[in-house]
N, C-alpha and C positions, 0 to 999 in steps of 0.2 A: 428471627422470623417467628411469629406467633404460631403456637401449635406444633412446634418441632418435636417429634417423638424422642423420648429419652431412651438411653441404653446404658450398658455398663460403662464405668469409668475407664477410659483408655488414654494412652499417650497420644500426643498430637499426631494427626494423620500424616502419612508420608514417611514417618520414621520407621526404621527397620526393626523387626522383632529380633529377639535374641535367638541364636542358633538352637535348633531343636525344639523351639516352642511351636504352639499350635496357632493357626489362623482359622477363622470361621467366616462363612458367608451366608447371609439370609436375604440379601437383595438380589434374588434370583433363586435357583435351586439351593436347598440347604446343603452346604458342603463344608469339609474341613481339610486342612493341609498341614503337613509337618515338613518344614524345610522345603516348601514348594511342591512336595509330592502329595497326591490325593490320599486321604484317609477314608476308609470305607465307613459310611454312616448308616448302613443297613436298610431295612424296609421302610416304606413310606411312613408307617406308624412310629417307627423308631426315630426317623428324622423329625416327625411331628413333636415327639417328646424332647428331642434336642433343641428344636426351635423354641418350644415353650420355655425351656430353662434359660436359653441364651437371651430371650427377650424380657426376662424378669429382673434384669439388672443385678444379678448376683443374689437376689432374695430367694428364700426357700419356698418351693411349691409343695404343698401337701399332696399326698396320694390322691385324695378326693378331687383336688383342683386339677391335677394332671388327667385323671379319668374324665372329668368334665371337659377338659380342653381337647382331648383326643376323640371322645365319642358323644359328648353332649348328653341329652336326656335319656338316651337308650344305649347304655354301655353293655357290652357282652357280659355273660355271667362270670367269666374268668378275667375281668378287666384288671383287677389289682395284681394278679399273678403276671399278666402280660406286661404291665408297667414295670414290675420288678425285673422281668426278663430283659426288657429293652434297656433298662438302666444298667443291668449287669453286663450286657454286651457292649454298651457304649463305654463303660468303665475300662473294659479290656483294651479298647483301641485308642482311648484318650490317655493323656499323660497322668501319672499318679497325682491324686489330690485335686484334679479338675472337677470331676463329678463326685460330689460328697453326699452322704446320707445324713439327714439331720431331722430329728423330731418327727419321724415317720414319713418324711418327704425327701426331696432332693434339691440340690442347687449346683450351679456351675460357678466355681470360684478359682482364684489364682491364675486367671488368664494373663498371658504376656501382654505388655503394652502394645496398643495398635492391633489387637488381635481380631476385632470384629468389624466387618465392613460398615455396619450401621453406625457404630460409634464414630468411625472415621467420617462418615457422612454428616453426622450431627456436628462434629467439631468444625468441619469445613463450612457447613451452612451457617454456623454462628460467626465464623470469620468473614464470610461473604456479607452477612447482614451488617457487621461492624464496618466493613469497607464501604458499603453502600451508604450507611448513615454519615460517614465522614466525607462522602462525595467522590470516593475513588471507585468509579463505576467500572473502569477497565479491570481492576483487580477483582472486584466483586463478580464480574461476569466470568473471568477466568476460573475463579474458585468454584462458582456454581457449575460450570462445565465439568470440573473435576468431580464434584459431587454426583452429578447426573451420570457420569461415566462409570460410577461404582455399580450401578444397576446392570445386571446381566440377565435381561428378560424379566419375566413376571416375578414379583416378590414371593418368596416361599413356594416356588413353583412345584406342583406335584405333591404338596404336603396336605394331607387330609385333616378333617376335624374342624369344629366350629371356632376354636380359638385361632387357628391358622387363617381361616377365612376372614375373621374380624380384623386380624392384624394385616392381612393382605390388602383389605379395603383401606385401612388406615394409612398404611405406608404408600399405597398407590396414590391416595389423595395428596399425601405430603409431596410425593414426587411431582405430581401435576402442579402443586403450588410452587415448588422450586422452579419448575420449567416456566410457569407463567411469570415468575419474578425475573428469571433470566431474559425472557422475551421482552418483558417490559423495559429492562435496561438496554436491550438491543435497540429498541425504538428510541429510548432516551439518547442514545449515542448515534442516531442517524442511520442505523443498519436496517431500515424498513424494507428495502427491496429484497434483501437476503432473507428476512423473516417471513415473507409472504409464503414461500414454498413450504416451510416447516409448519406454519400456522394452517395452511390449507389441509395438510395431511392430518394435523391434530384435530381440527374441527370435524373432519370426516370420521375420525376415530371416536371423538367425544362430542357428538352433535348437540347435546343439551347443555354443554358447559359454556355459559354466557361470557365469562371472562375471556376465553379464547376467541370467541366471536368478536368481542370488543377490540381485542388486540389486532385481529385480522382486519377489521374495518379501518383502524388507524393506520396500519401498515400499508394497506391498499391506497388510502387517501394520500398518504405522504409519498407514495410511488406514482402519483399523478393518475390514479385509477379511481376517480370519485364515483363513477357510476357503479363499478363493481363493489365499492365499499357500501353504497346504499343498497345494492342488491343483497349483500350479506345480511343486512338488517331485515330486509323483506323476507328472505328465506328463514331467518331466525324467528321472526314474528309468526310466520305461518306454522313453523315446526312446533313452537311452544304452544300455540293455540290447539293444534291437532293432537299433540301428545299429552300435554298437561293441562290444557284449558286455561293458560295464564298468558299475561302479556310480558314482554321483556322487562327486565328490571330497570329502575330509573336511570342508572348510569348509562346503559345502552341506548335508551331513548334520548337522553341528553346528547350523547355523541352523534346520533343521527341528525338531530337538529343543528348541531354545530357544523356538521359536514354540509348540510343543506345550505347553511348561511355562509359557507366558506370562511369560518372563523379563523382569522390569522393566527390565533394561538395554537391551532392544530398543525400549522405548516411545518415547523421544525422544533425540535426540543431546545430548550434554553437552560443555561446554567448561569445563575447570577454571579458576577465577578465582585470580589471585595473592592471597595473603594479605597484608593490610596489615601493614607493619612497626610493631611497638609502639615507642612513644617514652616514655622515663621521664617521670613527671609529678612536679614539685616546685613547689608554690605559693610565690609571693613576695608582691608588692603586689597581685597579681591577685585578683579575687573568687574565692571557692571555686567549683570546677566542680560541676555538679549530679551527684549520685551515680547518677542513672538516665539519664545521657546515652545516647541510642540512635541508631543509624543514622548517616547523613550521611557514610559512608565515603569516597565520591568527593570530597566537598568538603574533608574532613579531609586527604586526600592532596594535593589541589590546593593548598590553602593552606600545608600543611607543606612542599611542594616550593618554593614561593615564598620562604618563610622560610629554607629551607636554602640558597637561592642567595645570601643575605646573610650567613649565619652561618659559612660554610666558611672554611678557612684562606686561600684565595686570593680571597675575596670582594672585589669592586671597586665594588659598588654598594650603595645602601640600597634595600631592598625595601619596597614599599608595596602592601598589598592592601586594596581597598575593597569591603566586603561590603554589598550592598543587598537590601532585601526588604520585604514588607508587615509591618505591625505584628503581632507575635505569631508570626512565622514561625521564630523561634529564632536570630536573628542574634547576639545577645549570648551565648547559651548556646554556640553553635558557636565563636565567636571566643575565648571564655574557655577552652573545651576545647582548641582548637588551641594557644593561647598556653601553657597548662600543659604540653602535650605537647612544646613546643619550648623549654621553660625552660632545659634544660641547654645548649642551643646559645647562650644569651645569659646567660653567667655574671655579667655586670656589672649585672644588674638588669632588672626588668620594671615598667613604669609603667602606671598605669590611671587613666582619668577618664571619668565619665559627663557628656557634653557637653550633655545635656538638649535636644537639637535638636528633638525632637518637641513640646516644650512652648512656652508663650508667652514664657518667659524663659530662653533658652539661655545656657550658660556663656560668659563672655568669655575670649578667648585669653590676655589679660594675667593674669587670675586663675589660669588653669590653669598657665601658665608659672611663675608664682610658686610654686605648690605643687610642680611638678616639680623646680624648682631646689632647693627645700628638701629634697625627698626624695633628691636627688643629693648632699646635703651642703653646699650653699651657705648661708652665713650670711644672715640677714634683712638685715643692714646692707649686704651686697654685692649685693643684688638691685636692679637699676635700676627706674625707674618706667615708662618707655615700652615699648610693645609691641615695637618694633624692637630696642631694646637688650636686652630680656629674651630675645627669640628668638635674638639673636646670642650672648649668654652661654650660653644653653641648648645651642646647637650646639657651642660651644667646650668646655663641660663634658663633652659626649658624645664629643668627638674622641678616637679611640683606644680607646673602650669598645665593648662589644658589648651593646647594650640593646634590649629589645623594648618598644614603646609600643603600648598598646591604647587607642584613642580610640573610645569607645562612644557610639552615639546622636548622631552628628554632624548638624548642621543643613545645612551645605553645604561646598563646597571652601574657601571663604574662611575659614571658622572653623578648618579643619584645617591649612592650609598653614603657619602659624607654629609648629605643634606637631610638625612632622616633624623627626626627628633630622638628616637630611641628610648622614650620615657612613657610609662603607662599614663593614660589619660590624653595623650597626643595622638594625632593621626596624620597620614600623608596621602595625598592623591597625586598620582603620577600619570601623565599622558605621554604617549610616544607612538611613533610608527613601528617601533620594534617591540616584540613581545619580551617582557622583562623576566625571562625564564631564569636568569641568574640572580634575581633579587629574592633572597631567602625570606620565606614567610609572607610574601606578597600575595594578595588576592588578585589573581589575573582575570581581567575582563576583556573579551574581544568584542569590539563595537562594530556592528554590521550596518548596512544602509538602512534607511527607513522602510517601514511597510508602506504599501500604496496609499493606505488611508492616512497615515502620518504625513507622507509626502504631499498629498493633496491638501491636507489641513495647513501645512506650512506655506504652500504656494498661495492658498486662499487668504491667509493672514496678511501676506505682503501685498498681493494684488488687489484684494477687496472682494467681498462676497458677491457683489452685484455683477462684476465682470465675469467671475468664474461660473456663477450659477447658470448663466445663459449659454455657456459653452463647456459644460462639464466634461464631455468626451474629449474635446480638444485639450482641456487641462490635464486629463489623465494621460494623453499622448505626450504632453510636455514633460511631466514628472517621470514618465517611463523612459523618454529619451535622455533624461538626466540620470538615468540609472538609479533613481531614488536616493542619490547622493545629496546630502543637505547643502553643501557648498554650491553644487551645480544648480540646485533648485533655487537657492537664494539669489544667485547671479541671474538666472533666467527670469525669475519673478521681479527682481529689481529693474531689469531692462524693460520689462513690460509695464511696470508701474510708472516708469519715467517717460513712457511714450503713449500718451492718451489716444493717439490715432490708431495704434495697433490693436488688433483683436487677438484673443488667445490663439485663434486658428492661424494667424500670420506667424506667431512665434513657433507654433507646432510645425508649420511647414518649413521654417528655417532650420529647425533642429532635426528634421526628418532625413536630411542629407548627412550620412555618416562621415563623409570626407570633410565636411565643413563644420561638423558639430562642435569640436573642441574650440575652433576659432570663434564660434558664436557664443560660447560659454565664458565670456569675460565682460566685466563691468567695472570701470574705475580701476582700482588697484587689486581687484579680485579676479583671478583667472584659474580655471581648473587645470589647464595645461601647465601653468607655472608651478602649481602645487605638486603635480606629478614629476615635473622636471627636477625638483629638489631631491626627491627620493631616487630617481634614476641616476642622477649625477654622483651619488655616493656608492654605486655598485662597482664591484670588481669586474674586470673584463669578461670573465667566464659567466658571471651572473647577468651582466648586461646582454650578452649574446643569447643566453637562455630566455631572458625576458622578451627580447625582440622576436625570436623565432617562435616561441610558444604562442605569442599573440597572433600569429598568422593563421593558426588552425581554428576553423569554425567549430561550433558545438558548445553546449552549455558548460562542459568541463572536459578534463582530459585525464586519462589514467597514467600511472607511472610508466607502464610499458609503452603506451603510445607516445608519451613525452620523450622517452628514450629514443624512439624512432625519429622524432622531429629533430632532436639534438645529435643523433648519431653517436650516442655515448652508452656505456654500460649502465644498467639499471641503478647500481650503487652510486655511481658518480652523479647520475641524473637526480636521484633522490636527495643527495646532499645539496645540489644546486637549488632544487625546488623548495626544500625546507628552509634554505637561507632566504629565499624570496618571500616565503610565508612569514618569516621572522621580521622582514622589513615591511610587511603589510602590502606589498605590491602584488602578491598572489595569495589566494585563499585556499585553505585545506578543506575541500568540500566534504570529504570522508577519508578514512584511512586509505592511502594509495590513490586518491583522486584530488585534482586541483582545478581551480577556476579563477578567471579574471573577473573583476568588476567590468561592466560593459564599457565604461569610459576609459578605464585603464587599458583594456584591450585595444581600443582605438588609438590610444597614445602609444602603446607598444608597436602597433603596426606602422604608425607614423615614424617611430624610431627606426624600425626595420627598413623602411624606404629611404630614410635619411642616412643611416649609419652602417647597414649591413653590407659588407664587402667580401667577395665580389657579389654583385646583385643576383647572380644565378643561384646563390646559396638559398635564397628564399624559395625558389621553385624546387630546388633539391630537397629542402625540408618537407614541403608539402607532398612531394613524390614519395618520400620515405614513409610518411605516416599513412598515405593511401595504400602503399604496398603492405604495410603492417596489417591494416584492417582487412584487406582483400585476402592475404595469405591466411590470416587467422580465421576469418569467416569461412573460407573454403575448407579449412581443416574441420571446423565445427560441422559444416554441411556433410562432409565425407564421413565423419564419425556417426552422425545421425542416420545417414542413408548409404550404408556400404553397398557398392555395386552400381550406384548412380553415376552416370558418365558425365554429368554436368561439370564437375570439377576439372575434368580433363580438357574441357574446351574454354576455360577461363584464360584471360590474359596472363602472361608470365609476370612474375614479380622478382625484383632484385633484393628487396629487404625482407628478411624472414619474419614470420609471425610467431605467435605462441602455439604450443602443442599441448593437447589435452588427451589424457587416456581415460578420464572419467566423463561420462556423458553429462551428468548433472553439473559438473564444473564447467564444461563447455557451454551449456545453456545459460548458466549464471553469467558467464562472460558476455554472451550474445545479448542478453536482455539488459544487463547493466550498461553495456556500451551502445545500446540502440540509438539514442539521440545523437551521440557524438559520431557514431558510424554513419548514420544517414546524412548528417551535416557534412562529413568528409566527402561522401559520394556527391552531394550537390555541389560542393566547392570545386569538384573536378570537372563538372559540366562547363562547356565553353572554353576548355583549355585542351592542351595536348594529352591530358590525363582522362579524356572523356571515356575511352573504351574501358579503362580500369574502373572508373566510377560506375558505369552501367553494370559491369560484371559484379561489382561489390553489392549493388542492389539485388542482383540475381542470386548471389551466394547467400544473402541474408533474407531470402523470401519468407522465412518463418515470421519475420517481424510484421509483414503485411497480412499473413494468413491467420495469425494467432489472435488478432483483435487487440493486442496490447499496444501496438504502435501503428495501427492501420492508417490513421489520418496522416501521420508524418511520412509513412512509406508511400502513400498515394500521391502526396504532394511531390515527393522526390521522383516518382516514376513519371509524372507528367513533365517535370522539368527535364528529365533525361530524354524523353521523346522530343521535346522542343529543341533541345541542344543538338541532338543528332540530326534533326531535320535542317537546322540552321547551317550546319557545316556539310550537309550532303553525305553523311556516312551511313549507308544502308545496313552495314554490319551492326553498328550500335543501335540504329533505329529499330531493327528487327528484334533485338534483345530487349530494348526498352518497351516496345509494344507488347512483348510477351509478359513482361512484368506488369504492365497496365491491364492486360487481359485478366490476370489473376486478381488484381485489385477490384475490377468490375465484377468478377465472379463472386468474390467474397461479399460484395455489397448487394448482389442480386440484380445487377444492371446487365441483363443478358444481351440486349441489343448492342449496347456499347462494347461489351466484351467480344461479341462475335465480329464486330467491325475491326477491332484491334487485332484479334487473332487472324482474321483474313489477311490484313495488311502484313502482319508478322510472317505469315506463311509465304506470301509473295516475296518479301524481302529476304527471308531465309533461303528460299529457292535460288534467288538471284545471287546471294552471297555464298551459296553452297555451305551453309552453316547448319549442321544436322541437329544441334540441340534445340534451338528455337523452332525448327521444323517439327520435331517431335512434340514439343509442348503446344504449339499452335494446333496441331491435329488433335491431340488429346483434349485440349480445352474446347475446341469446336465440337467434339463429341459430347462433352459435358453440357455445353450450351444447348445443343440440339436436344438432348435428353430433357432439359428443364423447359424447353419451349415446345415439347411435344412433337418434334421432328425426328422421329425415331429412326427412319431409314437413313436420313442424312447423318445422324449421330453414329449409326453403325458403320457407315462408310468412313467417316473421319477416324474412328477408333481403330478400324482395321488398318488404315493408313499409318496411324501412330504405332501400331504393333510392327508393321513392316519396317518403318524408319528405325525403331528402337533395335530391331534385330540386326539391321544393317550396321548399326553403330555399336553392336554388342552391349546394349544397354538393358540388362536384365531387369533392373528396377523400373525402368520406363515401361517395359513390356508388361510387368506385373500390374502397374498402375492402369494401363489401358485395358487389361483383362478385367480388372475389377469394375472399371467404368462401363465396359461392355456388358458385364453382368447386370448392371442396373438398367441398361437399355433393354436387354432381353426381358428383364423383370417387368418393365413398363409395357412391353409388347405381349405380356401374358405367358412368356416361356419360363415359368418359375424353375423347373428342373434344370434347364440349361443355365439359368442365372446362378443357381446354387453351385453347379459344376465349375463355371468360370471363376466365381469368387474363391472357391476352394483351390483352383489352380493358382490364382494370384497369391493366396496365403502360402501355398507350397513354395513358390518362388521367393517370396519375402522371408519365409522361414529359413530357407537355405542361405540367404544373404544376411540374415540377422538384422533386418531393417525395422526398428521398433516403431517409428512414426508412421511409416506407410503400411506397416503390418496392421496398425490400428485402422487405417482406411479400408484395408481388405476385410478385416473382421466386421467393420461397419457395413460394408456391402453384403457380406454373407448374412449378417443379422437382418437386414432389410428383406432379403430373399426368404429367409426362414420365417419371418413374420407373415409375409404374404402366403407362405405355404401352411399357415396356421399351426406352426410349431413354436408357440410362444416360449416354452422353456428353453429350447435350443437357441432361439433368437436372443433371449435375454442373456444367456451365457456369453454369446459372441459380442453382443453390444456392451455388456458390462466390462468385458476384457478390453474392448476398444476404448471405453470411457476411461478406464484406469491408465491406459497408455497415453491417451490424449492429455489427461491431467498431468501425468508424469513429465510429458514433453511440453507442457505449458501452452498447448493449443486450445486456448480458451473458447474460441468460437466453435471449433469442432467438438469440444466438450459439451457446449450448450446444444449443438445439433444432435449429438448422441443422446442427451437427456430426452429430447423430443422423440427420437425413434424408440427409446425405451418406454416412454409414455404410450406410444402407439402399440407396442408389444403387450403392455399391461392391459390396454383396452381389449385386445384380442383375447387375452386370458381372463377378462372380466375382473381384474384386480383394480377397481376404480380409485381407491385412495392413493395407491402407488402411481397410477397413471396421472392423477391430478398433481401429485407432488413433483414428479419428474417434469411435467409440462411447466409448472411454475418455475422450476430451476432453469429450464430452457429460456423462459422469458427473462429471468434475472441475469443470466450469464450472457445471452445473445447467441445468435446462430449464423452460420454461413448462409448467405442468400438474402440477408436483410429482411425487408418487410414482406417479401413473398413467403419466406419460410415462417416468419412471425405469424402470418395469417393462419398457416397450418397448425402452428402450436396453439393458437387461440381456439381454433376449431376443435382440436383434440382436448384441450382443457375444458371447453364447454361440454363435450360429450361425457367426460368423466364426472363433471359437476352435476350434470343432468341425471346421470345414473345414481348419484349420491343424494338425489332429491333436493339439490340446491339449484332450482330451476331459474330463479331470478338472476343469480350470478352467471349461470350458463348463458342466459339470454344476452347479458351484457357482453360476454366474451364473443358470442357469435355476431352481435351488432358491430363490434370493433373489427372482427375478422372480415366481414362482408365487403366493405369498401376496399380493403387491401387486396382481396381476391379479385374484385372487379377491376381495380387499377392495373393488376398484373395480367388481366385477361385469362385468369385461371378457371378451368371448368368446375373447380371446387366451389365457385360462387353459387351455382345452382343448388348444390348440396346444402350449403348453409341456409339459403332461402327456404329450402324444404324443412330444415331443422327448426327454423324460426316460425314457420306457418302455424303449427299447432299451438305454439306459445302465444302468438299474436291473437289467435282465435280465442284462447283461454282468457 
């Protein structure tokens, strides 16, 4: 980075200093430490002397230079004596030999490596610049964040004198350059929404810095906020004219024009990809490569690089690549393609054999070696009988030659070993459904299915561009139904190509039926089911049972613990079975301890379960066990997060145990990592005898809906639960499902729908004498009434919720209702009572130790304190709530709290902070959907207006107004009033 300040030579930042050595800091107050303990640096002038010496890079400063640095043109009469006194005092507290006298001046020498924070910053900045120049933006950003973290407030804070002031300005400018560089990389990597909040605060702090304005315009534009981006330019143009009498610099003007023209080049950052190097293709003994080979560029490069390591002039090793993957994934096609591409590097020949490892009678190595030796010119009479002798002769014949051997469809490593050339300059490509972990020195490659783009390209090549172009969406449905498996795509495309009367939509409709899909995916002698059958037929009985039963469970993947529940086996035995299925490529290892099926393999596994699993009741038992596992574990997580909450005591009983956590973060890790699989398990229970447990699983995992992380999936499951309960006439389940739906609507700000669901849940809960949904329905109706301005109704519902919670000895529920009642009284102008009720709720939660809901209580108290015009107290409570929400991964509540903090800063007239927190609320999202977003935009506009960013404020209010009007909010008239003077201007 040009203009990086220089400092003393130090060891690479991050390395530890020697014991007993000193460390110094100038990026903040001037400080010193010895072994982590502060060292007294004396008066401000004494610190100024130390700073001047530290910043001279070990060079000597004369007495005259130091006097000028400390006092400038008007030094005191005893300045020289003062400098000597300061130096003497510093010498006493620093290590011997650090502060030296030389030629009538002074210098700091002999510092330990890594001893000055500025030197560490310089090295890190250079590392970041190098990473950026090489295209490693992730590393560059991380390093720059480490650089910026070294600052601890204002540089040389509190240090007097003209020299310190000049250095302060210089280093602050450097810090801003670093910050701009990091923000620029943020935008290059698509983090525009996150950058808006930080840039809003920075432009408020540095209003005349045009580069920050330019970055803010680009971040807003990429966040879909074009009008605000243009408003930033208008504010900047006006400010520069008023303050400096100049126009914005050309770069800013050009960006405005590009935004006005919606220049596609601004939409997203782009990073050019290196073009793959073409390799001449000349077939030999290899099978013909398919003419429509598509995609797989990264695998082609990877395998080609391995082959190149064996074929170069200086090659000293034989290269072996073992390519593994599910049947039909295209292992042979890829291997043949790569082998043809590398043919010119192996001029002495290419050998090929299908080892038939997936069948019941795989090829014997002796037979294969005989064929290879004949192909290499060995007479039949010279070929020995035994495997060992043939292998030795084979290696002798290949000595000095450059030959590529393609061993296709291998059974295992034992079959492959005798067939390897073993000579430098030769290479072997092996394909197998089994991972060749026992093949020493092999480069292992796991081949996955195609990307959607590659799959569509292959389908188009076979069917024809014209037919696909007119039905692109249907074509995407086809390749998705094929699970992006090349064999399945080729079969489907071949069927369509052979039937000119079919449309792509007809084929998509046929593949949409999961129960018929495998039967549809066959053409001529190609069939997906037959490919899978070969692998299934080779499994041991325990493996086959695991394969069948695991395929029954819905969800994108399954954890080891959940799989153990499905199989009713200890975790150790389950892991051994699952890993053996991974080795056969019938199962994939999604991550450590997680496994998944390819979609078509899952369908095949389920078909095998229906056909082979005996007794048939074992299928239902397996699904019941995994549901019990999820429900028991989720209930434990809920209880750990909300001690004292009675909900867990009203859940359906389980027979299969779940996991137990003592650490809250570990419990939350489990909940969010299992979210998709857990919700899929709940949905799979609807419409069966497992309905009640499925609904209760939704209930116990309600954080998934409220956090914002999995809201859409949770909402879909809640609707399905209600429909299933209605279909079988189960009021108990329906009441609980409607309670879950109420929460979904509340999170989204759909209060009319929420009130209807809560009203129905209340009726059903009364009929079923089910206290828990009765409490939640009353509590939720209180919240709804509050948001709709029906304060008397809200108060009655919340008083009812308190009564029900006390009858059920549900202290946590009572505290929740008290906090919500606080907000109702606050809306009715009873601020003191609102504060009292919120404090009562905090007291109850404090005794229970409920962290998540304690955050809600502090949030309620913070609102009341804001209304009481006690911004400092309000900010304390809201900031604590924010930290708790963040710790518990309640993202939407986190955003909502940012909004309330912004309002508190408005009350305290801290407008830059108000704008920054409002921007964070927009980026993160809030409970209440567009209704609350309108409030955030209104608040942001107020803060920007106070910061003299009137054009951008106007854009925010114009966006907020229709949202307020759509919600029927009285705030709409307030926004119209705010807009009136701007419109007149």
